[in-house]
Biopython code that builds the backbone (N, CA, C, O; Angstrom):
import numpy as np
from Bio.PDB.StructureBuilder import StructureBuilder

atoms = [
    (1, "MET", "N", (91.489, 82.806, -57.023)),
    (1, "MET", "CA", (92.006, 84.032, -56.422)),
    (1, "MET", "C", (93.461, 83.850, -56.062)),
    (1, "MET", "O", (94.249, 84.746, -56.366)),
    (2, "ILE", "N", (93.913, 82.688, -55.396)),
    (2, "ILE", "CA", (95.133, 82.547, -54.978)),
    (2, "ILE", "C", (96.141, 82.430, -56.196)),
    (2, "ILE", "O", (97.274, 82.912, -56.202)),
    (3, "GLU", "N", (95.563, 81.726, -57.210)),
    (3, "GLU", "CA", (96.520, 81.520, -58.434)),
    (3, "GLU", "C", (96.934, 83.102, -58.991)),
    (3, "GLU", "O", (98.099, 83.412, -59.236)),
    (4, "GLN", "N", (95.842, 83.983, -59.136)),
    (4, "GLN", "CA", (96.046, 85.237, -59.611)),
    (4, "GLN", "C", (97.063, 86.026, -58.756)),
    (4, "GLN", "O", (97.890, 86.770, -59.283)),
    (5, "LEU", "N", (96.963, 85.807, -57.176)),
    (5, "LEU", "CA", (97.763, 86.531, -56.407)),
    (5, "LEU", "C", (99.285, 86.075, -56.664)),
    (5, "LEU", "O", (100.225, 86.867, -56.731)),
    (6, "VAL", "N", (99.379, 84.777, -56.788)),
    (6, "VAL", "CA", (100.722, 84.217, -57.007)),
    (6, "VAL", "C", (101.240, 84.772, -58.452)),
    (6, "VAL", "O", (102.396, 85.170, -58.600)),
    (7, "GLU", "N", (100.418, 84.762, -59.346)),
    (7, "GLU", "CA", (100.886, 85.380, -60.729)),
    (7, "GLU", "C", (101.340, 86.865, -60.680)),
    (7, "GLU", "O", (102.263, 87.360, -61.326)),
    (8, "ASP", "N", (100.501, 87.496, -59.774)),
    (8, "ASP", "CA", (101.007, 89.117, -59.664)),
    (8, "ASP", "C", (102.109, 89.033, -58.657)),
    (8, "ASP", "O", (102.875, 89.997, -58.691)),
    (9, "ARG", "N", (102.320, 88.295, -57.944)),
    (9, "ARG", "CA", (103.536, 88.478, -56.937)),
    (9, "ARG", "C", (104.683, 87.759, -57.319)),
    (9, "ARG", "O", (105.672, 87.798, -56.587)),
    (10, "ASN", "N", (104.693, 86.980, -58.565)),
    (10, "ASN", "CA", (105.824, 86.349, -58.998)),
    (10, "ASN", "C", (106.639, 87.277, -59.832)),
    (10, "ASN", "O", (107.376, 86.784, -60.686)),
    (11, "ILE", "N", (106.577, 88.700, -59.658)),
    (11, "ILE", "CA", (107.304, 89.719, -60.291)),
    (11, "ILE", "C", (108.028, 90.330, -59.328)),
    (11, "ILE", "O", (107.612, 90.279, -58.170)),
    (12, "GLU", "N", (109.324, 91.064, -59.658)),
    (12, "GLU", "CA", (110.036, 91.697, -58.692)),
    (12, "GLU", "C", (109.269, 93.140, -58.391)),
    (12, "GLU", "O", (108.516, 93.739, -59.158)),
    (13, "LEU", "N", (109.670, 93.517, -57.083)),
    (13, "LEU", "CA", (109.219, 94.905, -56.663)),
    (13, "LEU", "C", (109.727, 95.945, -57.672)),
    (13, "LEU", "O", (110.890, 95.865, -58.068)),
    (14, "ASP", "N", (108.998, 96.814, -58.060)),
    (14, "ASP", "CA", (109.383, 98.107, -58.921)),
    (14, "ASP", "C", (109.846, 99.053, -57.846)),
    (14, "ASP", "O", (109.587, 98.966, -56.646)),
    (15, "THR", "N", (110.637, 100.057, -58.509)),
    (15, "THR", "CA", (111.283, 101.233, -57.751)),
    (15, "THR", "C", (110.171, 101.934, -56.902)),
    (15, "THR", "O", (110.369, 102.191, -55.714)),
    (16, "GLN", "N", (109.057, 102.223, -57.502)),
    (16, "GLN", "CA", (108.039, 102.830, -56.927)),
    (16, "GLN", "C", (107.448, 102.108, -55.634)),
    (16, "GLN", "O", (107.184, 102.718, -54.598)),
    (17, "GLN", "N", (107.280, 100.806, -55.807)),
    (17, "GLN", "CA", (106.878, 100.020, -54.653)),
    (17, "GLN", "C", (107.739, 99.945, -53.706)),
    (17, "GLN", "O", (107.277, 99.901, -52.566)),
    (18, "LYS", "N", (109.034, 99.913, -53.855)),
    (18, "LYS", "CA", (110.147, 99.949, -52.736)),
    (18, "LYS", "C", (110.133, 101.346, -52.081)),
    (18, "LYS", "O", (110.279, 101.483, -50.866)),
    (19, "GLN", "N", (109.953, 102.380, -52.931)),
    (19, "GLN", "CA", (109.894, 103.691, -52.339)),
    (19, "GLN", "C", (108.649, 103.769, -51.326)),
    (19, "GLN", "O", (108.758, 104.261, -50.204)),
    (20, "LEU", "N", (107.625, 103.310, -51.762)),
    (20, "LEU", "CA", (106.476, 103.500, -50.920)),
    (20, "LEU", "C", (106.599, 102.617, -49.645)),
    (20, "LEU", "O", (106.092, 103.033, -48.603)),
    (21, "ILE", "N", (107.281, 101.355, -49.670)),
    (21, "ILE", "CA", (107.458, 100.645, -48.489)),
    (21, "ILE", "C", (108.331, 101.377, -47.573)),
    (21, "ILE", "O", (108.076, 101.438, -46.371)),
    (22, "VAL", "N", (109.493, 102.012, -48.175)),
    (22, "VAL", "CA", (110.473, 102.701, -47.303)),
    (22, "VAL", "C", (109.774, 103.848, -46.485)),
    (22, "VAL", "O", (110.013, 104.049, -45.294)),
    (23, "LYS", "N", (108.821, 104.636, -47.297)),
    (23, "LYS", "CA", (108.014, 105.819, -46.802)),
    (23, "LYS", "C", (107.220, 105.188, -45.607)),
    (23, "LYS", "O", (107.348, 105.627, -44.464)),
    (24, "GLU", "N", (106.480, 104.251, -45.886)),
    (24, "GLU", "CA", (105.555, 103.671, -44.836)),
    (24, "GLU", "C", (106.297, 103.209, -43.516)),
    (24, "GLU", "O", (105.849, 103.287, -42.372)),
    (25, "ALA", "N", (107.598, 102.683, -43.936)),
    (25, "ALA", "CA", (108.430, 102.110, -42.668)),
    (25, "ALA", "C", (108.884, 103.317, -41.859)),
    (25, "ALA", "O", (108.896, 103.329, -40.628)),
    (26, "GLU", "N", (109.260, 104.337, -42.638)),
    (26, "GLU", "CA", (109.522, 105.526, -41.694)),
    (26, "GLU", "C", (108.404, 106.078, -40.959)),
    (26, "GLU", "O", (108.639, 106.642, -39.891)),
    (27, "PHE", "N", (107.414, 106.004, -41.320)),
    (27, "PHE", "CA", (106.189, 106.452, -40.639)),
    (27, "PHE", "C", (105.900, 105.517, -39.320)),
    (27, "PHE", "O", (105.538, 105.900, -38.207)),
    (28, "ILE", "N", (106.120, 104.412, -39.690)),
    (28, "ILE", "CA", (105.810, 103.193, -38.547)),
    (28, "ILE", "C", (107.079, 103.229, -37.432)),
    (28, "ILE", "O", (106.929, 102.958, -36.241)),
    (29, "LYS", "N", (108.247, 103.581, -38.002)),
    (29, "LYS", "CA", (109.204, 103.762, -37.123)),
    (29, "LYS", "C", (109.094, 104.945, -36.180)),
    (29, "LYS", "O", (109.626, 104.946, -35.069)),
    (30, "ASN", "N", (108.397, 105.931, -36.656)),
    (30, "ASN", "CA", (108.102, 107.219, -35.727)),
    (30, "ASN", "C", (107.011, 106.747, -34.805)),
    (30, "ASN", "O", (107.057, 107.107, -33.629)),
    (31, "GLN", "N", (106.073, 106.005, -35.212)),
    (31, "GLN", "CA", (104.943, 105.429, -34.354)),
    (31, "GLN", "C", (105.600, 104.551, -33.320)),
    (31, "GLN", "O", (105.151, 104.558, -32.174)),
    (32, "ILE", "N", (106.606, 103.814, -33.636)),
    (32, "ILE", "CA", (107.067, 102.849, -32.536)),
    (32, "ILE", "C", (107.934, 103.709, -31.469)),
    (32, "ILE", "O", (107.989, 103.461, -30.264)),
    (33, "ALA", "N", (108.571, 104.720, -32.107)),
    (33, "ALA", "CA", (109.587, 105.444, -31.026)),
    (33, "ALA", "C", (108.441, 106.291, -30.262)),
    (33, "ALA", "O", (108.632, 106.369, -29.048)),
    (34, "ASP", "N", (107.385, 106.883, -30.711)),
    (34, "ASP", "CA", (106.318, 107.401, -29.923)),
    (34, "ASP", "C", (105.825, 106.512, -28.756)),
    (34, "ASP", "O", (105.813, 106.932, -27.599)),
    (35, "ILE", "N", (105.442, 105.333, -29.082)),
    (35, "ILE", "CA", (105.000, 104.427, -28.322)),
    (35, "ILE", "C", (106.028, 104.013, -27.197)),
    (35, "ILE", "O", (105.690, 103.857, -26.024)),
    (36, "GLN", "N", (107.219, 103.861, -27.631)),
    (36, "GLN", "CA", (108.281, 103.399, -26.746)),
    (36, "GLN", "C", (108.635, 104.506, -25.534)),
    (36, "GLN", "O", (109.130, 104.180, -24.454)),
    (37, "LYS", "N", (108.352, 105.623, -25.849)),
    (37, "LYS", "CA", (108.364, 106.945, -24.889)),
    (37, "LYS", "C", (107.542, 106.591, -23.797)),
    (37, "LYS", "O", (107.893, 106.876, -22.652)),
    (38, "GLU", "N", (106.429, 105.967, -24.044)),
    (38, "GLU", "CA", (105.450, 105.550, -22.906)),
    (38, "GLU", "C", (105.840, 104.249, -22.103)),
    (38, "GLU", "O", (105.089, 103.655, -21.330)),
    (39, "ALA", "N", (107.171, 103.896, -22.422)),
    (39, "ALA", "CA", (107.626, 102.709, -21.710)),
    (39, "ALA", "C", (106.960, 101.401, -22.050)),
    (39, "ALA", "O", (106.891, 100.466, -21.253)),
    (40, "VAL", "N", (106.413, 101.381, -23.421)),
    (40, "VAL", "CA", (105.812, 100.243, -23.992)),
    (40, "VAL", "C", (106.806, 99.465, -24.692)),
    (40, "VAL", "O", (107.716, 100.037, -25.292)),
    (41, "ARG", "N", (106.698, 98.071, -24.661)),
    (41, "ARG", "CA", (107.721, 97.188, -25.361)),
    (41, "ARG", "C", (107.130, 97.060, -26.717)),
    (41, "ARG", "O", (105.904, 96.995, -26.798)),
    (42, "VAL", "N", (107.756, 97.021, -27.641)),
    (42, "VAL", "CA", (107.219, 96.934, -29.025)),
    (42, "VAL", "C", (108.084, 95.809, -29.815)),
    (42, "VAL", "O", (109.267, 95.943, -30.130)),
    (43, "ILE", "N", (107.351, 94.788, -30.049)),
    (43, "ILE", "CA", (107.827, 93.594, -30.738)),
    (43, "ILE", "C", (107.301, 93.232, -32.152)),
    (43, "ILE", "O", (106.095, 93.026, -32.288)),
    (44, "LEU", "N", (108.019, 93.158, -33.056)),
    (44, "LEU", "CA", (107.698, 93.022, -34.470)),
    (44, "LEU", "C", (107.560, 91.458, -34.749)),
    (44, "LEU", "O", (108.301, 90.687, -34.140)),
    (45, "PHE", "N", (106.725, 91.032, -35.560)),
    (45, "PHE", "CA", (106.602, 89.675, -36.046)),
    (45, "PHE", "C", (106.072, 89.464, -37.434)),
    (45, "PHE", "O", (105.355, 90.326, -37.942)),
    (46, "ASP", "N", (106.348, 88.499, -37.995)),
    (46, "ASP", "CA", (105.653, 88.084, -39.232)),
    (46, "ASP", "C", (104.488, 87.334, -39.230)),
    (46, "ASP", "O", (104.508, 86.335, -38.511)),
    (47, "ILE", "N", (103.453, 87.573, -39.870)),
    (47, "ILE", "CA", (102.195, 86.825, -39.918)),
    (47, "ILE", "C", (102.276, 85.921, -41.070)),
    (47, "ILE", "O", (102.516, 86.358, -42.196)),
    (48, "PRO", "N", (102.089, 84.709, -40.836)),
    (48, "PRO", "CA", (102.144, 83.729, -42.061)),
    (48, "PRO", "C", (101.034, 83.852, -42.990)),
    (48, "PRO", "O", (99.965, 84.344, -42.628)),
    (49, "GLY", "N", (101.235, 83.426, -44.180)),
    (49, "GLY", "CA", (100.101, 83.414, -45.099)),
    (49, "GLY", "C", (100.167, 82.086, -45.746)),
    (49, "GLY", "O", (100.802, 81.161, -45.240)),
    (50, "GLU", "N", (99.499, 81.977, -46.891)),
    (50, "GLU", "CA", (99.481, 80.847, -47.798)),
    (50, "GLU", "C", (100.971, 80.730, -48.263)),
    (50, "GLU", "O", (101.627, 81.641, -48.767)),
    (51, "PRO", "N", (101.393, 79.453, -48.007)),
    (51, "PRO", "CA", (103.075, 79.169, -48.335)),
    (51, "PRO", "C", (103.158, 79.483, -49.826)),
    (51, "PRO", "O", (104.228, 80.017, -50.118)),
    (52, "VAL", "N", (102.353, 79.304, -50.813)),
    (52, "VAL", "CA", (102.599, 79.447, -52.140)),
    (52, "VAL", "C", (102.632, 81.048, -52.374)),
    (52, "VAL", "O", (103.361, 81.492, -53.261)),
    (53, "VAL", "N", (101.956, 81.795, -51.694)),
    (53, "VAL", "CA", (101.950, 83.239, -51.951)),
    (53, "VAL", "C", (103.262, 83.758, -51.213)),
    (53, "VAL", "O", (103.986, 84.599, -51.747)),
    (54, "ASP", "N", (103.525, 83.234, -49.997)),
    (54, "ASP", "CA", (104.719, 83.695, -49.207)),
    (54, "ASP", "C", (106.002, 83.606, -49.914)),
    (54, "ASP", "O", (106.907, 84.435, -49.825)),
    (55, "ASN", "N", (106.011, 82.365, -50.736)),
    (55, "ASN", "CA", (107.338, 82.169, -51.430)),
    (55, "ASN", "C", (107.290, 82.791, -52.856)),
    (55, "ASN", "O", (108.083, 82.347, -53.687)),
    (56, "THR", "N", (106.573, 83.613, -53.150)),
    (56, "THR", "CA", (106.687, 84.537, -54.381)),
    (56, "THR", "C", (107.790, 85.480, -54.333)),
    (56, "THR", "O", (108.143, 85.994, -53.272)),
    (57, "THR", "N", (108.330, 85.715, -55.416)),
    (57, "THR", "CA", (109.334, 86.751, -55.679)),
    (57, "THR", "C", (109.162, 87.996, -54.982)),
    (57, "THR", "O", (110.075, 88.400, -54.262)),
    (58, "LYS", "N", (108.068, 88.670, -55.114)),
    (58, "LYS", "CA", (107.658, 89.848, -54.536)),
    (58, "LYS", "C", (107.485, 89.752, -52.949)),
    (58, "LYS", "O", (107.922, 90.587, -52.157)),
    (59, "GLN", "N", (106.862, 88.738, -52.658)),
    (59, "GLN", "CA", (106.888, 88.494, -51.122)),
    (59, "GLN", "C", (108.051, 88.414, -50.244)),
    (59, "GLN", "O", (108.249, 88.967, -49.162)),
    (60, "ARG", "N", (108.897, 87.489, -51.032)),
    (60, "ARG", "CA", (110.395, 87.332, -50.402)),
    (60, "ARG", "C", (111.064, 88.667, -50.320)),
    (60, "ARG", "O", (111.725, 88.917, -49.313)),
    (61, "GLN", "N", (110.956, 89.575, -51.307)),
    (61, "GLN", "CA", (111.602, 90.774, -51.438)),
    (61, "GLN", "C", (111.061, 91.798, -50.390)),
    (61, "GLN", "O", (111.839, 92.505, -49.750)),
    (62, "ILE", "N", (109.833, 91.854, -50.246)),
    (62, "ILE", "CA", (109.148, 92.553, -49.104)),
    (62, "ILE", "C", (109.641, 92.234, -47.882)),
    (62, "ILE", "O", (109.970, 93.136, -47.112)),
    (63, "ARG", "N", (109.770, 90.786, -47.505)),
    (63, "ARG", "CA", (110.279, 90.565, -46.332)),
    (63, "ARG", "C", (111.697, 90.927, -45.963)),
    (63, "ARG", "O", (112.029, 91.299, -44.837)),
    (64, "GLU", "N", (112.553, 90.786, -47.049)),
    (64, "GLU", "CA", (113.860, 91.095, -46.901)),
    (64, "GLU", "C", (113.980, 92.611, -46.802)),
    (64, "GLU", "O", (114.804, 93.073, -46.013)),
    (65, "LEU", "N", (113.320, 93.318, -47.445)),
    (65, "LEU", "CA", (113.320, 94.914, -47.298)),
    (65, "LEU", "C", (112.844, 95.276, -45.982)),
    (65, "LEU", "O", (113.480, 96.117, -45.345)),
    (66, "LEU", "N", (111.685, 94.688, -45.438)),
    (66, "LEU", "CA", (111.338, 95.046, -44.011)),
    (66, "LEU", "C", (112.362, 94.640, -43.103)),
    (66, "LEU", "O", (112.644, 95.444, -42.214)),
    (67, "LYS", "N", (112.999, 93.513, -43.148)),
    (67, "LYS", "CA", (114.105, 93.012, -42.166)),
    (67, "LYS", "C", (115.161, 94.164, -42.245)),
    (67, "LYS", "O", (115.551, 94.636, -41.177)),
    (68, "SER", "N", (115.633, 94.631, -43.366)),
    (68, "SER", "CA", (116.506, 95.693, -43.496)),
    (68, "SER", "C", (116.162, 97.073, -42.940)),
    (68, "SER", "O", (116.984, 97.857, -42.465)),
    (69, "LEU", "N", (114.880, 97.271, -43.053)),
    (69, "LEU", "CA", (114.382, 98.549, -42.621)),
    (69, "LEU", "C", (114.147, 98.618, -41.143)),
    (69, "LEU", "O", (114.172, 99.676, -40.515)),
    (70, "PHE", "N", (113.907, 97.387, -40.593)),
    (70, "PHE", "CA", (113.720, 97.212, -39.116)),
    (70, "PHE", "C", (114.609, 96.041, -38.695)),
    (70, "PHE", "O", (114.185, 94.897, -38.534)),
    (71, "PRO", "N", (115.991, 96.459, -38.516)),
    (71, "PRO", "CA", (117.034, 95.532, -38.257)),
    (71, "PRO", "C", (116.917, 94.951, -36.893)),
    (71, "PRO", "O", (116.431, 95.683, -36.031)),
    (72, "LYS", "N", (117.293, 93.731, -36.559)),
    (72, "LYS", "CA", (117.249, 93.169, -35.201)),
    (72, "LYS", "C", (118.035, 93.747, -34.270)),
    (72, "LYS", "O", (117.750, 93.572, -33.086)),
    (73, "ASN", "N", (119.127, 94.513, -34.620)),
    (73, "ASN", "CA", (119.992, 95.151, -33.636)),
    (73, "ASN", "C", (119.294, 96.510, -33.221)),
    (73, "ASN", "O", (119.814, 97.171, -32.322)),
    (74, "SER", "N", (118.121, 96.962, -33.845)),
    (74, "SER", "CA", (117.427, 98.156, -33.419)),
    (74, "SER", "C", (116.126, 97.954, -33.211)),
    (74, "SER", "O", (115.522, 98.891, -32.688)),
    (75, "PHE", "N", (115.426, 96.826, -33.520)),
    (75, "PHE", "CA", (114.047, 96.488, -33.321)),
    (75, "PHE", "C", (113.935, 95.094, -32.770)),
    (75, "PHE", "O", (114.717, 94.232, -33.169)),
    (76, "GLU", "N", (112.950, 94.801, -31.817)),
    (76, "GLU", "CA", (112.896, 93.603, -31.350)),
    (76, "GLU", "C", (111.879, 92.742, -32.197)),
    (76, "GLU", "O", (110.807, 93.224, -32.563)),
    (77, "TRP", "N", (112.216, 91.584, -32.463)),
    (77, "TRP", "CA", (111.463, 90.680, -33.265)),
    (77, "TRP", "C", (111.204, 89.309, -32.638)),
    (77, "TRP", "O", (112.098, 88.644, -32.115)),
    (78, "LEU", "N", (109.867, 88.910, -32.726)),
    (78, "LEU", "CA", (109.674, 87.551, -32.291)),
    (78, "LEU", "C", (110.411, 86.522, -33.010)),
    (78, "LEU", "O", (110.579, 86.608, -34.226)),
    (79, "PRO", "N", (110.895, 85.474, -32.260)),
    (79, "PRO", "CA", (111.352, 84.401, -33.114)),
    (79, "PRO", "C", (110.317, 83.823, -33.993)),
    (79, "PRO", "O", (109.115, 83.861, -33.729)),
    (80, "GLU", "N", (110.839, 83.275, -35.072)),
    (80, "GLU", "CA", (109.877, 82.823, -36.151)),
    (80, "GLU", "C", (109.141, 81.608, -35.491)),
    (80, "GLU", "O", (109.716, 80.766, -34.800)),
    (81, "LEU", "N", (107.896, 81.612, -35.761)),
    (81, "LEU", "CA", (107.075, 80.474, -35.128)),
    (81, "LEU", "C", (107.307, 79.324, -36.161)),
    (81, "LEU", "O", (107.635, 79.549, -37.326)),
    (82, "PRO", "N", (107.110, 78.055, -35.638)),
    (82, "PRO", "CA", (107.327, 76.954, -36.601)),
    (82, "PRO", "C", (106.246, 77.092, -37.789)),
    (82, "PRO", "O", (105.076, 77.465, -37.710)),
    (83, "ALA", "N", (107.029, 76.659, -38.972)),
    (83, "ALA", "CA", (106.314, 76.686, -40.065)),
    (83, "ALA", "C", (105.096, 75.724, -40.152)),
    (83, "ALA", "O", (105.184, 74.569, -39.735)),
    (84, "GLY", "N", (103.908, 76.245, -40.726)),
    (84, "GLY", "CA", (102.827, 75.363, -40.780)),
    (84, "GLY", "C", (102.232, 75.334, -42.059)),
    (84, "GLY", "O", (102.672, 76.016, -42.986)),
    (85, "LYS", "N", (101.264, 74.589, -42.164)),
    (85, "LYS", "CA", (100.672, 74.586, -43.488)),
    (85, "LYS", "C", (99.323, 75.507, -43.425)),
    (85, "LYS", "O", (98.166, 75.084, -43.438)),
    (86, "TRP", "N", (99.664, 76.595, -43.367)),
    (86, "TRP", "CA", (98.507, 77.680, -43.089)),
    (86, "TRP", "C", (97.679, 77.714, -44.324)),
    (86, "TRP", "O", (98.123, 77.531, -45.458)),
    (87, "ILE", "N", (96.390, 77.973, -44.002)),
    (87, "ILE", "CA", (95.448, 78.015, -45.197)),
    (87, "ILE", "C", (94.736, 79.509, -44.956)),
    (87, "ILE", "O", (94.432, 79.999, -43.868)),
    (88, "THR", "N", (94.589, 79.988, -46.050)),
    (88, "THR", "CA", (93.940, 81.363, -46.102)),
    (88, "THR", "C", (92.676, 81.397, -47.023)),
    (88, "THR", "O", (92.500, 80.562, -47.910)),
    (89, "SER", "N", (91.912, 82.295, -46.786)),
    (89, "SER", "CA", (90.655, 82.409, -47.515)),
    (89, "SER", "C", (90.926, 83.140, -48.945)),
    (89, "SER", "O", (90.142, 83.054, -49.890)),
    (90, "ASP", "N", (92.160, 83.879, -48.969)),
    (90, "ASP", "CA", (92.346, 84.608, -50.230)),
    (90, "ASP", "C", (93.809, 84.662, -50.660)),
    (90, "ASP", "O", (94.159, 85.357, -51.613)),
    (91, "GLY", "N", (94.618, 83.957, -49.981)),
    (91, "GLY", "CA", (95.973, 83.971, -50.088)),
    (91, "GLY", "C", (96.873, 84.761, -49.044)),
    (91, "GLY", "O", (98.073, 84.635, -48.797)),
    (92, "ILE", "N", (96.017, 85.527, -48.563)),
    (92, "ILE", "CA", (96.619, 86.516, -47.427)),
    (92, "ILE", "C", (96.184, 86.318, -45.997)),
    (92, "ILE", "O", (96.984, 86.174, -45.072)),
    (93, "HIS", "N", (94.826, 86.317, -45.860)),
    (93, "HIS", "CA", (94.171, 86.234, -44.569)),
    (93, "HIS", "C", (93.881, 84.715, -44.137)),
    (93, "HIS", "O", (93.229, 83.947, -44.844)),
    (94, "LEU", "N", (94.423, 84.378, -42.929)),
    (94, "LEU", "CA", (94.275, 83.154, -42.541)),
    (94, "LEU", "C", (92.656, 82.770, -42.304)),
    (94, "LEU", "O", (91.836, 83.626, -41.971)),
    (95, "VAL", "N", (92.338, 81.446, -42.512)),
    (95, "VAL", "CA", (90.963, 81.146, -42.268)),
    (95, "VAL", "C", (90.993, 81.104, -40.687)),
    (95, "VAL", "O", (92.005, 80.961, -40.001)),
    (96, "GLN", "N", (89.728, 81.253, -40.250)),
    (96, "GLN", "CA", (89.472, 81.284, -38.713)),
    (96, "GLN", "C", (90.216, 80.133, -37.966)),
    (96, "GLN", "O", (90.839, 80.396, -36.938)),
    (97, "SER", "N", (90.169, 78.949, -38.427)),
    (97, "SER", "CA", (90.796, 77.930, -37.492)),
    (97, "SER", "C", (92.315, 78.114, -37.497)),
    (97, "SER", "O", (92.930, 78.037, -36.434)),
    (98, "ASN", "N", (92.907, 78.340, -38.587)),
    (98, "ASN", "CA", (94.300, 78.805, -38.614)),
    (98, "ASN", "C", (94.708, 79.966, -37.874)),
    (98, "ASN", "O", (95.739, 79.978, -37.203)),
    (99, "ALA", "N", (93.787, 81.114, -37.999)),
    (99, "ALA", "CA", (94.056, 82.181, -37.221)),
    (99, "ALA", "C", (94.127, 82.057, -35.750)),
    (99, "ALA", "O", (94.917, 82.692, -35.051)),
    (100, "LYS", "N", (93.182, 81.132, -35.281)),
    (100, "LYS", "CA", (93.110, 80.740, -33.793)),
    (100, "LYS", "C", (94.553, 80.000, -33.407)),
    (100, "LYS", "O", (95.202, 80.298, -32.405)),
    (101, "GLU", "N", (94.911, 79.062, -34.299)),
    (101, "GLU", "CA", (96.083, 78.315, -33.944)),
    (101, "GLU", "C", (97.229, 79.058, -33.998)),
    (101, "GLU", "O", (98.109, 78.808, -33.174)),
    (102, "TYR", "N", (97.430, 80.130, -35.002)),
    (102, "TYR", "CA", (98.443, 81.111, -34.965)),
    (102, "TYR", "C", (98.566, 81.849, -33.667)),
    (102, "TYR", "O", (99.610, 81.884, -33.016)),
    (103, "VAL", "N", (97.443, 82.438, -33.324)),
    (103, "VAL", "CA", (97.242, 83.236, -31.979)),
    (103, "VAL", "C", (97.635, 82.394, -30.812)),
    (103, "VAL", "O", (98.227, 82.901, -29.859)),
    (104, "SER", "N", (97.309, 81.049, -30.851)),
    (104, "SER", "CA", (97.765, 80.295, -29.765)),
    (104, "SER", "C", (99.181, 80.131, -29.582)),
    (104, "SER", "O", (99.760, 80.256, -28.503)),
    (105, "GLN", "N", (99.814, 79.792, -30.886)),
    (105, "GLN", "CA", (101.326, 79.687, -30.841)),
    (105, "GLN", "C", (101.917, 81.030, -30.447)),
    (105, "GLN", "O", (102.867, 81.039, -29.663)),
    (106, "LEU", "N", (101.450, 82.113, -30.908)),
    (106, "LEU", "CA", (102.030, 83.471, -30.660)),
    (106, "LEU", "C", (101.841, 83.830, -29.114)),
    (106, "LEU", "O", (102.676, 84.477, -28.482)),
    (107, "ASP", "N", (100.779, 83.390, -28.635)),
    (107, "ASP", "CA", (100.558, 83.620, -27.236)),
    (107, "ASP", "C", (101.486, 82.927, -26.425)),
    (107, "ASP", "O", (101.915, 83.478, -25.411)),
    (108, "ARG", "N", (101.882, 81.688, -26.769)),
    (108, "ARG", "CA", (102.938, 80.926, -26.027)),
    (108, "ARG", "C", (104.225, 81.516, -26.170)),
    (108, "ARG", "O", (104.948, 81.468, -25.175)),
    (109, "VAL", "N", (104.664, 82.061, -27.194)),
    (109, "VAL", "CA", (105.937, 82.653, -27.536)),
    (109, "VAL", "C", (105.971, 83.984, -26.703)),
    (109, "VAL", "O", (106.950, 84.239, -26.003)),
    (110, "VAL", "N", (104.953, 84.783, -26.780)),
    (110, "VAL", "CA", (105.100, 85.993, -26.149)),
    (110, "VAL", "C", (105.049, 85.899, -24.529)),
    (110, "VAL", "O", (105.638, 86.739, -23.848)),
    (111, "ASN", "N", (104.398, 84.955, -24.013)),
    (111, "ASN", "CA", (104.259, 84.638, -22.662)),
    (111, "ASN", "C", (105.663, 84.164, -22.251)),
    (111, "ASN", "O", (106.118, 84.589, -21.189)),
    (112, "LYS", "N", (106.416, 83.286, -23.033)),
    (112, "LYS", "CA", (107.690, 82.787, -22.756)),
    (112, "LYS", "C", (108.619, 83.990, -22.537)),
    (112, "LYS", "O", (109.329, 84.085, -21.535)),
    (113, "LEU", "N", (108.581, 84.952, -23.570)),
    (113, "LEU", "CA", (109.435, 86.145, -23.652)),
    (113, "LEU", "C", (109.055, 87.071, -22.338)),
    (113, "LEU", "O", (109.983, 87.612, -21.737)),
    (114, "LEU", "N", (107.807, 87.242, -21.925)),
    (114, "LEU", "CA", (107.484, 87.915, -20.749)),
    (114, "LEU", "C", (107.958, 87.326, -19.543)),
    (114, "LEU", "O", (108.402, 88.040, -18.643)),
    (115, "ASN", "N", (107.903, 86.049, -19.441)),
    (115, "ASN", "CA", (108.617, 85.394, -18.227)),
    (115, "ASN", "C", (109.929, 85.414, -18.256)),
    (115, "ASN", "O", (110.475, 85.329, -17.157)),
    (116, "GLN", "N", (110.668, 85.509, -19.281)),
    (116, "GLN", "CA", (112.179, 85.578, -19.217)),
    (116, "GLN", "C", (112.549, 87.075, -18.886)),
    (116, "GLN", "O", (113.568, 87.329, -18.244)),
    (117, "SER", "N", (111.757, 87.991, -19.307)),
    (117, "SER", "CA", (112.038, 89.460, -19.011)),
    (117, "SER", "C", (111.812, 89.693, -17.573)),
    (117, "SER", "O", (112.435, 90.584, -16.996)),
    (118, "HIS", "N", (110.888, 88.885, -16.907)),
    (118, "HIS", "CA", (110.698, 89.119, -15.374)),
    (118, "HIS", "C", (111.607, 88.382, -14.470)),
    (118, "HIS", "O", (111.596, 88.568, -13.253)),
    (119, "ASN", "N", (112.397, 87.542, -15.065)),
    (119, "ASN", "CA", (113.298, 86.661, -14.326)),
    (119, "ASN", "C", (114.748, 87.419, -14.252)),
    (119, "ASN", "O", (115.696, 86.884, -13.676)),
]
sb = StructureBuilder()
sb.init_structure("model")
sb.init_model(0)
sb.init_chain("A")
sb.init_seg("    ")
for serial, (resi, resn, name, xyz) in enumerate(atoms, 1):
    if name == "N":
        sb.init_residue(resn, " ", resi, " ")
    sb.init_atom(name, np.array(xyz, "f"), 0.0, 1.0, " ", f" {name:<3s}", serial, name[0])
structure = sb.get_structure()
């Protein structure tokens, strides 16, 4: 399954796919703005996946596009967590033990940010 996913994602994003991502990003930006009106802090972050899939042409292009659509000067992003050898069940979804480890790391980073903002 992962080999097929890598093969499918080792091609460039086409114009239609890019347009769809841009359209969905605009919808998400509106949702974020609505949430922030309620005095809620919104922090974006990347969820890791299978390294071999994350390093495909399409996945790299998607990450770059999202970073340009949600720039750090307009949106808050969590610092990237230390790279790990993440294992997925299907190339995208982390296996349970890795998901727990990722949540644990995420929890530490978020708590650190919250403690800094209260000081």
